[in-house]
C-alpha positions as semicolon CSV with decimal commas, in nm:
position;residue;x (nm);y (nm);z (nm)
1;M;-1,199;-0,825;-1,393
2;S;-1,265;-0,722;-1,038
3;H;-1,024;-0,670;-0,760
4;P;-0,917;-0,963;-0,560
5;F;-1,006;-0,794;-0,247
6;S;-1,375;-0,768;-0,343
7;T;-1,405;-1,160;-0,278
8;K;-1,488;-1,304;0,062
9;H;-1,108;-1,469;0,059
10;G;-0,991;-1,123;-0,058
11;K;-1,151;-0,921;0,247
12;T;-1,016;-1,159;0,501
13;F;-0,691;-1,127;0,346
14;R;-0,701;-0,741;0,355
15;K;-0,792;-0,733;0,720
16;A;-0,531;-0,967;0,813
17;I;-0,252;-0,747;0,662
18;L;-0,421;-0,440;0,823
19;L;-0,427;-0,620;1,129
20;R;-0,068;-0,720;1,118
21;D;0,020;-0,366;1,045
22;L;-0,179;-0,293;1,343
23;F;-0,374;-0,061;1,132
24;T;-0,079;0,202;1,082
25;C;0,051;0,330;0,731
26;Q;0,351;0,169;0,682
27;M;0,492;0,504;0,455
28;C;0,425;0,756;0,694
29;G;0,288;0,623;1,005
30;T;-0,067;0,784;1,058
31;L;-0,328;0,579;1,236
32;L;-0,550;0,431;0,951
33;R;-0,935;0,442;0,949
34;D;-1,234;0,300;0,791
35;G;-1,428;0,427;0,473
36;K;-1,275;0,545;0,127
37;R;-1,302;0,915;0,134
38;D;-1,089;1,009;0,432
39;S;-0,703;1,073;0,313
40;R;-0,634;0,810;0,625
41;A;-0,837;0,550;0,464
42;A;-0,682;0,209;0,520
43;V;-0,542;0,023;0,175
44;V;-0,351;-0,230;0,117
45;D;-0,060;-0,184;-0,129
46;H;0,112;-0,454;-0,341
47;I;0,472;-0,368;-0,319
48;K;0,488;-0,518;-0,677
49;P;0,178;-0,466;-0,860
50;I;-0,056;-0,775;-0,907
51;E;-0,104;-0,640;-1,273
52;L;0,276;-0,717;-1,323
53;R;0,317;-1,019;-1,078
54;P;-0,039;-1,180;-1,041
55;D;0,165;-1,452;-0,859
56;L;0,203;-1,223;-0,568
57;T;-0,163;-1,131;-0,507
58;W;-0,187;-1,350;-0,198
59;E;0,189;-1,322;-0,089
60;E;0,169;-1,129;0,270
61;S;0,520;-0,990;0,224
62;N;0,419;-0,840;-0,081
63;C;0,139;-0,626;0,112
64;R;0,144;-0,336;0,313
65;S;-0,106;-0,122;0,469
66;V;-0,104;0,246;0,389
67;C;-0,302;0,535;0,375
68;R;-0,493;0,695;0,080
69;T;-0,256;0,971;0,057
70;C;0,052;0,719;0,024
71;H;-0,130;0,497;-0,164
72;A;-0,164;0,775;-0,457
73;V;0,220;0,814;-0,431
74;C;0,248;0,436;-0,488
75;D;0,031;0,453;-0,782
76;S;0,234;0,758;-0,896
77;I;0,565;0,534;-0,875
78;E;0,381;0,230;-1,047
79;K;0,295;0,448;-1,333
80;R;0,621;0,597;-1,381
81;L;0,822;0,280;-1,340
82;S;0,614;0,026;-1,503
83;P;0,679;-0,230;-1,638
84;D;0,960;-0,295;-1,411
85;S;0,819;-0,433;-1,085
86;E;1,149;-0,459;-0,918
87;A;1,227;-0,101;-0,981
88;I;0,855;-0,006;-0,834
89;A;0,916;-0,212;-0,536
90;A;1,249;-0,051;-0,450
91;A;1,100;0,308;-0,511
92;K;0,826;0,243;-0,272
93;R;1,087;0,088;-0,005
94;R;1,273;0,421;-0,043
95;Y;1,012;0,667;-0,063
96;K;0,998;0,845;0,265
97;A;0,715;1,057;0,358
98;V;0,746;1,447;0,454
99;G;0,589;1,574;0,742
100;L;0,457;1,949;0,784
101;D;0,803;2,048;0,957
102;G;1,011;1,927;0,634
103;Y;1,161;1,640;0,798
104;P;1,114;1,241;0,695
105;V;0,814;1,092;0,892
106;K;0,899;0,787;1,076
107;P;0,622;0,521;1,036
């Protein structure tokens, strides 16, 4: 199965989430970029993974813009807490990115 954001509807939906969040990572506050390789590349994360909650695929409240680096943290949380979508969502919301100074970053 291909990713939902690879469809025309998915691309429009993804762009709407990025615009809603002002192209800003909702975890660390960095300004997001286009592309796929940059650590600040824009990714739309499903707070409750679509593999566990496909009914929430197109629910805007279940999506947020994150950078590629923070998305790796999201993936780690999902692997660690799967199959509990509620625990995954709670852990993602609690996570606080830490800056170079050692203090949490405020998005």
